Each structure stands twice: as structure tokens, then as C-alpha cells.
N, C-alpha and C positions, 0 to 999 in steps of 0.2 A: 604640606609640603613634600610628601613623599619621603620623609626621612624619620628614622627612630630616635626618640630622645628619652632618657631615663629621669623620673622625677617622682617625688612623692605624691599621694593623692591630695594632701593639703595644699601642695605647692600647684599642683594642677587647677585647683580651685581658685587659689589666690591670684593665678596668673589667666584666668579665665579659659583655661583650656578645656576644664570639665564645666558644664553650665552652673552646677550649685552643688552645695554640701550634700543633699540627700541623693543625687544621681551617683555622686562620688563614694558615698557609704554602699550603696548596692554594687558598684563597680569593684570595690575594694573587697567586699564579701564574697563576691565571684572569684576573685583572686585568691584569697585565703581557702576557699573551698577547693579549687582546682589544685592548689598545692597539696592540700591535706588528702586528697585522693590519689596522687602520686603523678601529677603533671610535672615535668620538668621546667623549672623556673627560667632556665637559660632558652628554652623554646616556646616561650608564652611570651605575648604581647596582646596590648589592646589598641584597636585601631577606631577611629572616629569616623561615623559617616560622612561622606562628602555632601556638598548641598544637592548634587543631583542624584543622589541615592537615598537621601532622608525621606523618610515617609510624611505625607503631607500634614499629619497631626503632630508630629514629632519635634520638640525643640532641640533635641541632642540624642544621640544614640552612640554607643560604644559596642564593638564586638571583641569578644576574647578570642583569639586566633592561636593556634598551636602549629608548630612545625612538625610534619611527618616526613620519615625517610622516603616513601614512595609517592605521597601527594602533595608535597610542599605546605604552604601555609593554609590552612582550613578554619573555618569559623566554628567554635564550640558553643558559645554564648552569646545572646545579643541583650544589651541593657539598655532600654529606651525611655525617655521622658516623653509620655504621651500627653503632657499638659492636662487640661480639662476636658479635652475632646470628648473622652469616653462617657463621663457622666452628665455632661451637658447634652449629647447626643440621645443618651438614654431619657433624660428627663423631657426632652422633647416630644419623644414617642409615648413615654409611659405616663406623663404628666404627673410623675412622682418627684416630689422635692428632694434631691440628694445632697443638699447644700449642708454645711455644717456651721454653727455660730461661734465664733471666735471673739471672746471677751477682749476688750482693751484694758491696758494697765489702768488708765484713768479715763473716766467718761469724757466725750467731747460735746461741744456744741456745734450744732450745724443748721443751716437753713433748708427747709425742704418744701417743694412744692406739692401741695395735697390737691388731687383730683376729686372733684365733687360732682359725680353724675346725678341728673335730675330724674330721681326714680319714679316720681309722679308721672313724668312723662314717658319714661321707657316702659313702665308697667303696662299700659294699654297697648304700648306699640310692639312689644316683644313677649308679653305674657310670660310663659314658664320660662323663657330665657332670658328675661329681664335681669334676675339676680347675675347669671353668667356674663351678660354683657357689662354690667356694672363692674363687676370684678375684673373683667378684661381692661375696661378703661382705666381703672385705679393701678393697674399693673404697667402702663405704659410710661415711658420716660418723656420728660418735658418737651424734648425735640420731636416726639411723635404726635404731639397735639396741636401742630400748626396746621393752618389751612382750614378751608370751610368744612371739608369732611374729615372725620377720623376714622380709620380703619382698626377694626378689631378681629381677632380670630376666635371664634365660638362653634363647638361642636362640629369641627372639621371644615367650616366655611368661613369666609370673609364678610364682614358686615359694615356697611359704611354709616357712621353716627354724625348727625348734624352738629356743628360746632356749638349751635345754641343750646345744645341738650347737656354740655359740659361746662362747669365753672371750676375756678382754681383759687387757692388760698396759699399764701407763703407763709410758713409757720418755722419757730426756732424749735428744736427739740434736743433733748440729752441723748445721746447715742452712747450705749455702753459696749457694743459690739459691732459686728457685721456678719452677714451671711457669705461665705466662701464656697465656692465649687472646688473640692479637693482636686489635685492632680494626680495622675496614676504614673508610677515607675514599673515598667514590666521587665523583669529579667526573664528569658526564654531559653530553656537550657536544652541541647541536643544530647539526650542521655546516650544513644547508641553511638554517636561520635565521641563523647567523653570516654566511653568504655573502650572503644578502639585506640583511642590516643593514650590511655593508660597502658594498654598492651603494648603498643609501640614504644612508649617512653621508658617501660620497665623492662623490655627484653634486652639481654644482651649475652655474649658468648665469650668463653675463654678456653683455655686448653690445659688439661690436667693429665700429666704422664703421656702425653700423645694423643689424648682423646678429647673430642670437643664436649665442653660442658654448656648447655643451654639454661639459662637463669631467667625468671621473672622476678625483679625487684619489687614486688609489692609492698605497699605501707601495711603493716599489720591489719589497719582498719578495713581494708579492701581485700585482703588474701582470703580466698575461700577456706582454706585450712591455716590457723594460726601456729599449731603444734602437731607434730608427728610424734607418736610414741612407737619406738622401735625397739623390741626385744633383740639382743645380738644374734641370739638363735631362737627357733621355735621350740623350745623344751620347757616342760611345765615348771621348773624351778624359776625360769626367768619371766614365763608368760603370767604368772600370778602376780608378782610384783609390777609389771608393766599395765596389767589391766586395772590393778587398783590406783595407780597414778592416772590412768586414762579416765577412771571415774571421778577421781578429785578435780582433775582439770575441767572436765564437762560440767561439774557441779558448780564452778565459778562461772560457768558461761563461755568458756574458751571453745572455738571452733577446732575439734582434734580429729585426728585420724589414727588408725591403729593398722600396722602393716608388718607382716613376718615372712612375705614371699620375696626371696632372692637374697643375695648377699647383702651386708649393710651399706657397701659402697653403692649398689644399684639402688638401693631404697632412698639414699640420700639423692642421688642423682633425679630419681622421680619426682621427689619434694622440690628440689630446686627448679624443675621444669614447671610445676603448678604454682611456685612462688611461696611455698611455705616457709616463714621466716626463721622458725627454731625446729630442731628435733631433739628428742630426748631418748638417749640410748641406756637401756638396761642390761647390765653385762654380769659377770661373776663377782666384781668388785662390789656391786650393789648388794650382793648376799653377804659377802665377807666384811666390807667395810661401810656399808651404808650410804654409799654414794652413787650418783647417776653422772652421765655425760650430757650437758647441753652443747649443741652445736649451731652456729651462726651460718645462715645461708649465704650471705654476701662474701663473707671473708673465709668461710669454711674453717674458722677457728673453734677450738672446743675448750669448755672449762668443766672442772668436776665440782659438783656441789652436794652438799648433803642431802640424803633423800628427804628428809622433813622439811627442807627448805625449797624444794624445787618448784612447787605450785607458785608460792609467794615470789619467787624470783621470776619465773616467767611472766606471772601477771606485771611485775614490774618493768620488765623488759618491753613487754606488748605496749605498756601504757607509756613508754618513753621515760619513766621514772628511774631507769637503771641502764647504765652503759654495759655492754656486753663484757669487755675487759675488766670491769668490777663485779661480775656477776660471780666469780669463783676461782679457783686455782687453775692456771692454763695447763691444757694437755700439751706436752712437747710434741709429740709426733701423732700425726692424723693419716697415717699410711692407709688405714681402713677406709679412708675417704676415697 
């Protein structure tokens, strides 16, 4: 219709907007993934392929699209229901059975037409190919057995079999399941586009004391540096405790950086620009009172925490188990920022 509408994935399946639950599952997982890596949900939508752009093998296809400042709406991910086209095509060429047997809850009775080739006649006629011809006849559907001549495909060629060489028998059998060729759902991700979109959606600017501040609001999961360890000054009495904290953070698997170059404010700015979520500042209160400062990138707020708690609290902050305002005692003034 050319219009946007918001609904849950479950509702989309119930209304027939998305073909079925399995396709909706992969579209939903794509949605969760894109939000997890930092795509803005307000700039994300899913668009269904129109009939004139749908691939010939597809029953349904959805594109995850994002809005970018300079490029408008672009596709990031395509999720297509390719039906059983892939495995049937592969089976045709490879002659490998790629079906799976699905058991019924209860056995079923059904009538079946059994093809009975006359192997006594086929043997002399086709010699080494007789068995293959017989198997090809048995594999034919009843409607393919009409007429005076029956065609079978053997060893890359077509063979005509006289109708008199084949008999039929109708039998009732108990069926416990059936062979099914699986369908394929194909999620196709454009990783370079996703990376560009994360940068586009994460970048913002503000102004602090008349100076522009550039920030990448990366999610901790994708930030190149999760924590920066910053001694207030490059002095041995501060460097020693700072490097000890650095080692502890790295031993927990956190991506960390250590920086003593320039003023503390300039170091904060550098880390804002590369998207570092948190900085730990080691100062003389660390020596005197056993506390350090943790700074939040987005709000620029700072809290004071006990030195022995800093690693656990940073881990909790990065995991989303702790809110920054609950991490420690607020620092009233952040003029050094």
C-alpha cells in the first residue's frame, strides 16, 4: 500500500502479512540483532518485496531498512523464504536425496498404486541398465503411466518403455510419516552497511563551554574500547594504581585503553569521539581515600566509587545490570570535563 504500519510479529503472522511463523522468527531475530548493535529503532523498518521484485523462487521476502542522514532509506538485511527450491534443484542435479522423514502422530491408512516392471522382459532389452530403468518406473506418479509409451530418464537420457512391460497393483498400506523436502529461510546481511549505519545512528554533537563535542554513542557490545583508564597526571604515585586497575579490567576480558597524554578534559573528549562508554580517573583521592571516579560518556556525569569495587561495578555497567546513577556517589562538579 505504500504506507507504514506498526504491529507485532505475531499479529503480522495472524493477519497474513508475513507468510508464516518461521519467516517471522528470522525477521524478529534480525530486528533484535540490529537493535543490539546500535541501530536506532526510530529509524528502522521492514519492507515486504512487491510481486514484481520478488525472486522467482521466493514465497515471501522482507528487507530491514534504515534511515541515514545522507542516503535516505537503505537495505541492511534481506530475509527470504526460498521455499524448497534450493534442495529440489540440488537433488535434481546431484541425485542425492535431501528430504527428511516426518513422523505422523498416528499412523494413517492409504491406498497406493504399486508399479510392477516386468524385469524378465526389461533385462534382455536394457541389460546393465535394466535395474535403473525399473527403479525409474517405480518412481513415476500414476498420472505419468498413462499412454502406450512411458518415458523414463536414465543416465542422462530419455527412454521410452512400452506400456505392456508395466503392470499396476492397488494396495492399502499403513503410513507412519512422509518424506518432506525442507524449505530454506535465507537471512542475508550487509555487514559493511550495518557498520556504516551504526556510525550514522551513533554520532551526535553537543556544545560544552562554547566548544563542540563529538560523540559516538556506541553500545558497549560494539565499542572498540569499553573502558579508558586515565591517571589525572602522569606521575608515578598515580600511574602505579592506574596500571593495576588496567590489569584487573583486562583480566576480566574488558577492552581497555590507557592514556596519560594531555589534560584530563582532552582525554575525555578523545574517548567520547571513539565511543568509549566509561572512563576511570585515578587521582590523589585514590591514594588518600581509596576511591576512583567513573565517568559516563553520554551524560558526562561522574560518580565516586571505592577502589575495590571499581572492576565489579564497571562489569555490571557494561552488562546492563547496573544503572549509572546507582553506581556510586555523584560528583557534584565536573569542571575538569
